[in-house]
C-alpha positions in Angstrom: -12.4 25.7 2.1 -13.9 22.6 0.8 -12.9 19.3 2.4 -13.7 15.9 0.8 -15.8 13.7 3.2 -15.8 10.0 2.8 -18.5 7.7 4.3 -17.7 4.1 5.0 -19.9 1.0 5.7 -18.5 0.1 9.1 -14.8 0.0 8.3 -13.9 3.7 8.6 -11.2 3.2 11.3 -9.5 0.5 9.2 -9.6 2.8 6.2 -8.2 5.9 7.9 -5.4 3.9 9.5 -4.6 2.4 6.1 -4.4 6.0 4.6 -2.2 7.1 7.5 0.2 4.3 6.7 0.0 4.6 2.9 0.6 8.4 2.8 3.0 8.4 5.8 0.9 11.0 7.7 0.5 12.1 11.3 -2.0 10.1 13.2 -5.6 10.8 12.3 -8.1 12.4 14.7 -11.0 10.1 15.4 -14.1 10.3 17.6 -16.4 7.3 17.9 -20.1 7.4 18.5 -19.5 6.1 22.0 -17.2 9.0 22.8 -19.8 11.6 21.6 -21.4 13.7 24.3 -24.8 12.7 22.8 -24.0 9.0 23.2 -26.0 8.7 26.4 -29.2 9.8 24.6 -28.8 7.5 21.6 -29.8 3.8 21.4 -26.4 2.5 20.6 -25.2 -1.1 20.7 -21.6 -1.9 21.9 -20.7 -2.3 18.2 -22.3 1.1 17.3 -20.3 2.8 20.0 -17.0 1.7 18.3 -18.0 3.1 14.9 -16.4 6.4 13.7 -18.6 9.4 14.2 -16.1 11.8 12.7 -12.4 11.5 11.7 -9.9 13.7 10.0 -6.6 13.1 8.3 -4.3 15.4 6.4 -3.0 14.0 3.1 -0.5 16.0 1.1 -1.6 19.2 2.8 -5.4 18.6 2.3 -7.8 17.7 5.1 -10.0 14.6 4.4 -13.0 14.0 6.7 -14.4 10.5 7.2 -17.1 8.7 9.1 -19.0 5.4 9.3 -22.5 5.8 7.7 -25.7 4.8 9.4 -26.7 1.3 8.7 -29.7 2.4 6.6 -27.6 4.8 4.5 -27.4 4.0 0.8 -23.6 4.0 0.4 -21.8 2.5 -2.5 -18.1 2.5 -1.5 -15.8 4.6 -3.5 -17.6 5.0 -6.8 -18.8 8.6 -6.5 -15.5 10.3 -5.7 -11.8 10.1 -6.6 -8.9 11.9 -5.1 -6.2 13.6 -7.2 -3.0 13.7 -5.1 -0.1 15.7 -6.4 3.4 16.0 -5.2 6.8 17.1 -6.5 8.6 14.0 -4.9 8.3 11.2 -7.5 9.8 8.6 -5.1 7.1 9.5 -2.5 4.4 9.2 -5.2 5.7 5.7 -6.0 5.6 4.6 -2.4 2.1 5.9 -2.0 0.9 4.2 -5.2 2.4 0.9 -4.1 0.9 1.2 -0.6 -2.6 2.0 -2.0 -2.3 -0.9 -4.4 -2.1 -3.4 -1.6 -5.3 -5.3 -1.8 -6.7 -2.9 -4.4 -6.8 -2.7 -8.1 -4.4 -0.8 -10.4 -6.4 0.9 -13.1 -3.4 2.6 -14.8 0.2 1.8 -14.0 2.2 4.9 -13.3 3.5 6.4 -16.6 4.5 9.6 -18.2 1.6 11.6 -19.6 1.5 15.0 -21.5 0.8 16.7 -18.1 2.9 14.7 -15.7 6.1 12.7 -15.7 4.4 10.3 -13.2 0.6 9.6 -13.3 -1.2 6.5 -12.1 -4.6 5.5 -11.0 -5.5 2.9 -8.3 -8.6 1.9 -6.6 -7.8 0.9 -3.0 -9.2 -2.1 -1.1 -12.0 0.1 0.3 -13.2 1.0 -3.3 -11.8 4.6 -3.2 -10.2 5.8 -6.4 -6.9 7.7 -6.3 -5.1 9.5 -9.1 -1.5 10.2 -8.2 0.4 12.8 -10.3 3.8 14.5 -10.2 3.8 18.3 -10.3 6.8 20.5 -11.0 6.8 23.1 -8.2 8.8 25.4 -10.5 5.9 26.0 -12.8 
C-alpha cells in the first residue's frame, strides 16, 4: 500500500481536525512529540511538545498520514501534491467541496466533465489541492 503523507508547518493538528470535519470522518489518531517515548531524550520546548509527530485519518477509505515538519525543513505548503477523492454520492461530494472551500480557493467550480457528472477542484486554507469527482460504482 502507498499512503499519502502531508507535512505541515506547525498547523498539522488544525489541518487534520479540519479534514475530519470536512470529510465527516472518524476522529483522527494523533501523537505529539511530547507523547513520544523519545521525548525525554530530545531538546523540546513546550511548544515543540504540542506539535504533531504523527497523525492518521481515513478519508473516503484511504489512509492519509500527517505530521508537523521540523522548523528547518524546506516545506512549501500544498504545492507538491493533490488528492483526488472519488465517491458515488454526489450530495456528499458537494458537502465536502463546500467544507474544503471555507477559507480556501475554488480553482474549478463543480461541473460535469467527460469523465464525471461532478468534478471540482479546490485548494483549502492550508494550501492543499483537492480534486473531487463522482464515480459510478456500476462501471
